[in-house]
N, C-alpha and C positions, 0 to 999 in steps of 0.2 A: 741650055742644057747646063745643067747643076757640075758641081766638082766628081760627086758622088757618080752620077750618071755617066759621067765621061770616063770614068775610071772603069765602071762595069761593061762600057761598050767596048774597050780596048783589053783585049785578052793578056797581051803583054805587061802593057802599065798596069792592068790587076794583078797580075802574076809578082811583079816588081812590089806591089805596095804590100802583098802578103807577106812577102821575103823580109820587107822592112819590119812587118808585125811580128811575124812567127818565122823561126829557122827551118830550112826545107825538111820535111818529113818529120815534124816535131809538132805539138800540139800545145805545148807552153809558150806564151809570149814573151818577147824579150824584155829583160829588165826595164829599159827604158819605157817599154809601152806600161807594164805594171805600176811603176812608179809616179809616170809623168801624164798618162795619156786617159788610163781606165778612171782614176778618182774624178775628172770631170765628165764621164759620159755614162756612170753607174750611180745607180740609187744607193744609198745604204742609211737607213733609220736611225733612230736613237735608241742607246744601248745595246747593239750588236755586238756579237760576239764571234770572233773569226778566230779559231785557235791558231798558233803558230804554224801547226804541221798540216795544214790544211793546204791541198792543190789548188789555186784559183787559175785554171786555164781559163781565162774570161779575156776577149778581146773586146776594142771601143765598137767595132762595128756591128755588134749584136747587143742588145738590150742585156744589162744585169742586173737585180734589184733584190735588197734583202729589207723587211719591215721591222718595224721597232722591236726590240728585247727578242730578237730572233737569235740563234746559235747554231753556228755548224762546228762540229767537234775534229778533235784531231783525226789524219789519216783519212779524211772525206776529200774529196774531187770534184769541182764543180766545174763546166766546160759548156759553154754557150757560142762553140765554135759553127755550129749549125744550124742555132735556134737559141732564141729568148730562154734565160731561166728566170724566173721571177718566184721569190720567196716571199709570204705575207707575213705578220707581225706575231710575236709571240710562238714563233714556231721552231723546232728543234729537229738540225739535221745530226742524226747519232754518228757516232765512230765509225769510221770506214765506207762512209755511204758514197756512191759515184752517181751523179746527175748529170746527164746528157742533156742537153736541149734539143729540141723546143719542150720544157716543163714548166709548169704553174702548179704552185703548192700555196694553198691557200693560209688563212690564220689559224693557229691554235692547233696546230700539226704537228704529230709526232712522231718521226721516223727513227726508228729503232738501228741495230747494227747492222753494217755489211747489205744495206739495200741496193740494187741497183734500178735506177728509173733512165731510161735511155729512149728519148724520143727519134734516134737513128737507128735506120738500116742501113746495110750493104747491099748494093745491087748486086746480082749474081745471074741474071737471066741468058747472057751471052756467055755460052761456053768456050768461045774461042779466044776468050780474053781472060787474064787472071781478075780475079774478082775485087782485087784492090786497084785495078784499073777502071772499074767501071763505077764508078762514083758510089753516092749515098742518096737515099731517099728519106724525107723525115715526117713524122705525125707528131703533132703534140701530145703528151701527157698533161692530165688534168688529174690533181688531188684537192678537192675541193676543203673546205673547213671543217676543223674538228674531229679529222681522221688520224686513227693508229694504225700502222702500217709496221707488222711483227718483222725480227731480224731475218736474215738473210730471204729477203721476198726480191723476187723480180718482177718489174713492171715496163711492159711491152711498148712499144710506140702505138698511138693511136688510141690508148686507154683515158677512159675518164672514171675516177674513182668517186661515188656522191658522198654528200655533208655527213660527217659522222658515223662513218662506216669504220670497221675493223678488219684487217687482213691479216689472218696469221701466221706466224712465224714460218719460213719457209715456202711461202705460195709462191705460185707462177701466175701472174695477172695477165691475160692474152686478151678479156673482153671487159668490157664496161661493167661496174659494181653500182648497183643502184643506192641513192642514199638511204641511210640507217639501217644498213646492212652489214652482217660477219661472212666473209668469206675465207675459204681454207682449199689448200692441195695446190696440186698440179694436172692440168689447168688448173684454176682456181674457180671454185663453185659457191654460191651463196647457200648458207645453211642456216641463217636466221635473219629475221628481219623485224624492225619494230612495227608493231600493229599500233596504229593512232588511237582507232575504236576500244581496245582493250588493256591500252596504256601499260602495253609490256612488251618485251620480245619473245618472239614466235619462231619457233623450229620449222624451217620449210622443207627438210627432208628426214 
């Protein structure tokens, strides 16, 4: 049995190791984890810019990667505590974004300001227990290459946004968006798609 398997199979040991990495009831890893562990476990491409005021709540036991020439702007939060976070090449994570894994962001993606993309949901089904004691469930978010996501958009767990799609500002994305689409609204709906036969964007409603 590997070391990781031993830790996972022993609840007390797992809790202790978790405490060593992250203070109780907090999301931000301890300073020693950020300085000495994360650089060895996470992948960072060439020319990456992560601004000084970004909150990197990333831990070594889940992957985090960011590709060449990508940027994470100030006041954003990146959290891989319950799922991997992967950001491709030449992508922009704008001011004030919140990215909670599992989330995969492709290449050449533009995320504007104040976007929330969370692959995490809190369980609530048992009414005899407080929601905060019922754990969480996760479903991956995938934003494919060349997408543009407008400001103040919310992307919910389990959603895939197809290649070269545009999501208008303020949208709440609760279902998959096909490639080469424009989506708006709450809940979001596709209002335009690219028609290859006509070689132009066509309104769908």
